C-alpha positions as CSV (number, residue, x, y, z in Angstrom):
1,M,21.6,5.5,-16.7
2,Q,18.7,6.5,-15.3
3,L,16.1,4.5,-13.6
4,S,11.9,4.2,-14.6
5,R,9.7,4.2,-11.9
6,E,8.6,0.4,-13.0
7,Q,12.2,-0.9,-12.3
8,I,11.8,1.7,-9.0
9,N,9.0,-0.1,-7.9
10,A,8.9,-3.8,-9.1
11,P,10.6,-4.5,-6.1
12,L,8.0,-4.1,-3.6
13,L,4.6,-4.7,-6.4
14,D,6.9,-8.5,-6.8
15,D,7.1,-8.9,-2.7
16,R,3.3,-8.6,-2.3
17,P,4.7,-9.5,1.9
18,R,6.9,-6.3,1.9
19,L,4.1,-4.0,-0.4
20,R,1.5,-5.7,2.4
21,R,4.1,-3.6,4.9
22,D,5.2,-0.5,2.6
23,L,1.6,0.1,2.9
24,A,0.6,-0.1,6.7
25,I,3.3,1.2,7.6
26,H,2.5,4.4,5.3
27,L,-1.4,4.5,6.5
28,M,-0.1,4.7,10.0
29,E,1.9,7.4,9.1
30,V,-1.2,9.2,7.9
31,R,-3.9,8.0,9.9
32,P,-2.3,6.9,12.9
33,A,-5.4,6.8,15.2
34,L,-6.9,3.7,13.3
35,F,-4.8,1.3,14.9
36,D,-5.8,2.9,17.9
37,I,-9.6,2.4,16.9
38,H,-9.4,-0.6,15.0
39,P,-7.8,-4.4,15.6
40,A,-4.6,-5.1,13.7
41,P,-5.6,-7.7,11.7
42,Y,-8.1,-6.3,10.3
43,L,-6.7,-3.0,9.2
44,M,-3.9,-5.7,7.3
45,A,-7.3,-7.5,5.8
46,L,-8.4,-4.1,4.2
47,V,-4.2,-3.2,3.4
48,D,-4.7,-6.6,1.4
49,D,-7.9,-5.3,-0.1
50,S,-6.6,-2.2,-0.7
51,I,-3.5,-3.9,-3.5
52,E,-6.0,-6.1,-4.7
53,L,-8.2,-3.3,-6.1
54,A,-4.7,-1.3,-7.1
55,L,-3.6,-3.8,-8.9
56,G,-7.0,-4.1,-10.8
57,F,-7.1,-0.6,-11.3
58,G,-4.0,-0.7,-13.1
59,F,-1.3,0.5,-10.9
60,T,1.9,-0.2,-11.6
61,D,3.2,2.6,-8.6
62,V,3.9,2.5,-5.3
63,Q,3.3,6.5,-4.2
64,A,-0.1,5.9,-6.3
65,M,-1.2,3.2,-4.4
66,R,-0.3,4.4,-1.1
67,V,-2.1,7.8,-2.2
68,F,-4.9,5.3,-3.3
69,L,-4.7,3.7,0.7
70,Q,-4.9,7.0,1.9
71,L,-8.0,8.5,-0.2
72,R,-10.3,5.0,0.7
73,W,-9.4,6.1,4.2
């Protein structure tokens, strides 16, 4: 039996704190200089905003959310 993409993404999408941490870690990996320039609370607010925007656009894929966050920066 093979899992669908929705099944793979569900644990993160259903757990907002975990999704928030995952996206923050991804942002730290792809744009580490942002964490030297901006305070962490500001960046976390932007991660939260990105989650809301992505969900509003109908994103149901965590990888797509990571790319969306990356492109915003």
